[in-house]
Structures are given as C-alpha cells and as structure tokens.
N, C-alpha and C positions, 0 to 999 in steps of 0.2 A: 624477381620483387615487381619488377616494372606493370608488369600485373595482375598486381594482390590487387588494382579496384575490382576489375572484372571479375574476381573471385569472388569477393565482397559484391559483388555483383549477384551472382553467381547461386549465392550460398540464401541471401537476402529471401532471389525468384524462391525457392525452393522451400524455406521456413515458409515464407508467404506460400505457397501450393497449397500445405501440406496442412498447416496449424490456421487457414484462417479459410478457403475453399472445402477443404477435406469435413470443417467444424458443421456447415452444413448440409452433409446430407441427406439426414432426417428432416429435412425441409417438409415442409404436403406439399406442395406442385412441385418439390423435385422427382418424392415417389410416385405420379404423376407418369411423368416421363419413364421412357424406355432405357432397359438399362445396358450398359454397353460396356465390357471391360473394367469393371468394377465403376464404372464412373457413368450419370446420366448427363441425357441427353444436351444438358444446360452447363454440368461440369466440366464436360470435353468443350461448350462454345467458350468456355468463360472461362478457357485455361489458351485456348488456343489466342484468342484476344489480348490475356495479358503479355502472352510471348512475344504477340507482336508491335507492344506496347515495349516489352524489355528489346526486342530488335532495335524500333526505331530512337528509342533514348541511346542504346549502344551508336545507332551513326550516327544522329546528331554529332556526341558527342567526342568520335573517331575525326568525321569529317574535320568539327574545330577544330581541334587539337592540331591533325591535320597540315590543318592552313596557315596554322599556326609557328607549324614546324618548317613550312614549305619557307612563310614569309620569313622565319628566320636564319635557316641554311641559307634562302637568297641574298640577308644582309650580310652576311658570311662570307661566300664568294668576292663579294661585290668587295668587302673589306683584305678581302684575299686569303681568309682563316682557314685554312684546312677543313673541314665537315669529318667529326669522329663516326668513327662503327654506329653506335650508342646514338647518333646523333639520324642516322637514317633510319634510326632503328627497326633492325634488323635480327628475328625471331621466331615463334613458333605462330605468334599469335599475329605476329604482322606475314608473316605470309599467310595465312589464312584468310585472316582482312582482305588482302589480296587479292584472292581468289574468288570472296565472298564477293566485293566491290569491283573487279576488274578494271580498278582505276590505274590510268596511264601518270606512271611515276614524274615527277616536276621535270626529273632531266630529257624528257620525250617528248611535252608537253609540247615542241614546235609540231612535232608528227600530227596530231588532233585538232590545232590551234585554228581556227576558219579568217577571215575574209575581212570579217565586222570589227570593229574597230568606232566604240564611242566612249571619247573625252579619255584617248589611253586606255579603255579597255578588251581587252581580244573574248574572242566568245571562242572554249572548246569545245568539239564534237565525241565528247564524250562515250560510250555507250552507256543503256541502261542498268545497273545494277544487277550481276545474275540475283541475286537477291530481293531484286523487289522484283522484277519481272517472273521466276519464283512465287512468288507472295501471292500476283496479281494472275498468275495460272493457280493457283488451290483458291483463289477468292471463288474464280470462277466451278471450280467443282465443286468446294463447298455449296454454292447455288444449286446448281444440279442434288448434289447430296440431302440439301433442307429441302427443296422443291419435292424430291422421292420419298425424303421420310415423313412430311409432313402433309402433304397436297395425293401426290399417287396409293404409296401404300399408309395414308393416313395409321403410324404406328403413335403418333402421336397427337396430342388433344394442339387444336388452334386455339388462338387468343382468346375468345373468344367462351368455347368451352373450359380452357383454366382457368378462367374467368369462373365459370359455372362449376367446378371440381370447388377450388379457392372458396367461395362463397354457402358449397356446401361442407367444406370443413368447419368453417367457418360457425355453417350453424350446428354442427356434433359438438363443434369446442363449446359453444355457450349452452346446448340442452345439455353438456353433463356437466360445468360449474353447474347450472341452475340444480341441478338432482345431487351433486356437494351441498349448495346450500339451503336444500331441503335438509339433507340429514343434518345439520344445524342449529335449526330450529329448537327451542326449547323453550318453559314457563317465562323467560324477560325478554324472546325479542320473536313472543307472538303474534304472531297480524290477520286482524280479523278480514277471512275472504269473502268474495262479495258474486266470486265470474260465476256463472251457471257449472262451467267444470268441476270445481272444488266443490261446489256447497254439491253439486250432485252423486259426485265421491263419501262427503259425509256423510250425506244423506242415507246410504248403503251400507257404512259399516253402522251407524246407529240403529238401521235394523235390525243389524247382523247383532252389532254388540250389545247394545243399551234399549234395545227394544219389553227386553226381560221387566228387564225391570223400571222402567218409566214412559211402555206403550210405548206403537210405534205412533204417535201422535203424538207424543211427549206432554201427556198429559201427566203422569207416578203411578206407579203405581207400591210396590215396594221402596222406589225411591221419588225422591220429590217432583212436583209439576217443576216443568221447564216453560211453558209458555205462561208464566204469571210474573210480573215484579218483583220480587222476594227468592232472595236467595241465599243456601246456608254460608257458601264460602267464596262468594265471589261474584259478580253475574260477567265481567268483562273478560273478553279473549281471553289473555294473560292466566287470569284466576281459574276460567273454565278449563283450558289446557290444564296448569297444573296438580288441578283434581281429577283427570283423566289419565295424565301421568302416575298420580306418587295414588288414587285413589285416598278413601278418607281411613284410615283403621279404625275398629269397633266400629265399624258398619258394611254393609251389603257393595257399598263401593272400595271397587278391585281395581289393583292400579294395572293399569296398559298399557307398562311403558315398554314388556317384554312381547307386546302384541302387533302391538301398530308401531308405526316408524311415523318421526317428529310428522314427517311434513298431512301423513291423511290425521295425528292425532288434531292438529291445529284444524284439517278439514273438518270433521267431527266437531271443535270445539266454536269452530266458524258457522255450523249448519244449526247449531244446537242457539245459538245467538236468533239466527232467521225464523226459528220457533214462536219466536216473543210476540204478546194479543193476537195468533192464530186463535185461540177460542176453542180448542178440541169440548167433547159432546162432555159433562161428569166426570171434571179435574175434578185433582187429587185436592185438599185443603193448602191454603198458602203456609209456609214454615222460611225460618229467616227471617231477612229484614228485606226489606223493600227495595230495591238500586234505582 
C-alpha cells in the first residue's frame, strides 16, 4: 500500500490520455497530419510531453520525500534510535527508483563528497540521473525526427501551411453554416437582397419561372404588373416571398415551395422589388392597393 500514490497517478495519467487526448482525435488540425500507429504526430507529441511532465513531477516528489526521510534517519542515528527496514524504503519500486536515479545512498555520501564547504554545506559529486540522460538523448532524437518529418520529407504541414489549412477549413465551415441558414429562410425571416449575385440569380429564376405570366420585364400579362406601386398581396419582401411560396388560391399564381429553395425564393422576391419604377413599354393596368 505504500506505493498507492504512484498507482493513483498512473491511473490518472491513463485516464487523462484516454479521455482527454483521444476525444480530440477528429480535430481539423490533426486530420492534416500523417497518422502513425493510430495517433497523429501532434497527439504523439502531446503524449510524450505529458509523460515527461508526470516523470518530472514524480522526480520532484521522490527527491523531496528522500530528503525528508534522510533527515529523519540522520536524526534517528544521532539519537541512537534504530532505523527500521520500513524507514529504509526497501521495496520493488524503491529498487527501480534507485536504478532510475542512480543516487548514492545516504550512508555512502562520503564517497562522493567534494572538498567544497560553504557555511557547513558540503557538495556531492552525484552522477546525472540515468532518466535525465535518457531524456536528453530522446530530445536529440526527437529533434532529428521532427526536422526529417517536417523539413526534409515534408510529410506534415509547417506552421504557415497549417494556418492556411485551418483558415480554409474555417471558410468551408462558414460556407456550410451559411448554406444551412439559407434553407431556414421563410416568410418571417426573408430579407431584401441587393448584391449583384443574388439579383442575378433572382432574374434568371424570374425569367424561367415567372415571365410567362408577368412578362420578362415584369410588365404583367396574366399576372399583375410588378413594376408599379400597386400590390394585391403586399409589396414588401416578406409578402412577396409568401406569395411566391404559397401561391394565391383560385388564381394562376401557383405555389413554388416545392420547386424553389427558400434562398431562391428570397432572391426572386428581391429581384421583383428591383423592378420597381422600371416603366416597361405597354404595362398592364395597376391592380390592388398602392404601397
């Protein structure tokens, strides 16, 4: 049970890696990176950094614990109190930790003690911990892999390229969102379009679907004149949209809801409003109320 704290840390690390990092596996940026063993390059980098942080945390924890225990053992020796086996921290993990740190036991500190003495503080000539040396060489190897991956083989996008990829993906998402908004337009949300693209599409649809009854110039035939100020069913964009969508019962005005998309009907309604005051030749007589 004395190593329970390390077991808890290991469980927490596995949970964090499994629940936190993998949940973002479908992120737009990682899709652009090459996959290796089921993980993207960025995910592998994150895992390595996370494990290094955990190792550093455990190292600091163990060093502080060892210092406190050494001080306690020293006090016990000075007082003549026997040091128990439990105090010496003999166990599987302790043995592994000693191999990992290659630390000189307290009782053999004289072997590595230097002549430096400052205010009663002596310096020990301990070796660099093997884990630190291994980590140093790992960072060198990682740098070589990183340079080869990104700069030599060019398998992954550099920062500028990754920025462009993310911007393109953002533009695609905006376009998709705007497309869904177009499908949500109705007689309550329709707005008058004034841009050239919308009016141009509205004109094409009007000439294709509406000119047979209203003339291509909007002067009116079977249907009313759309260029004057008189309207039978309302002359604002929402009223025109509603007339196009549902039609007018008992008249030649058929409903277009099943043939035109909502944004197309909005464009047609906007184009109809743009015909106001164009004064086509030989228009049909005004009908309805002036607006």
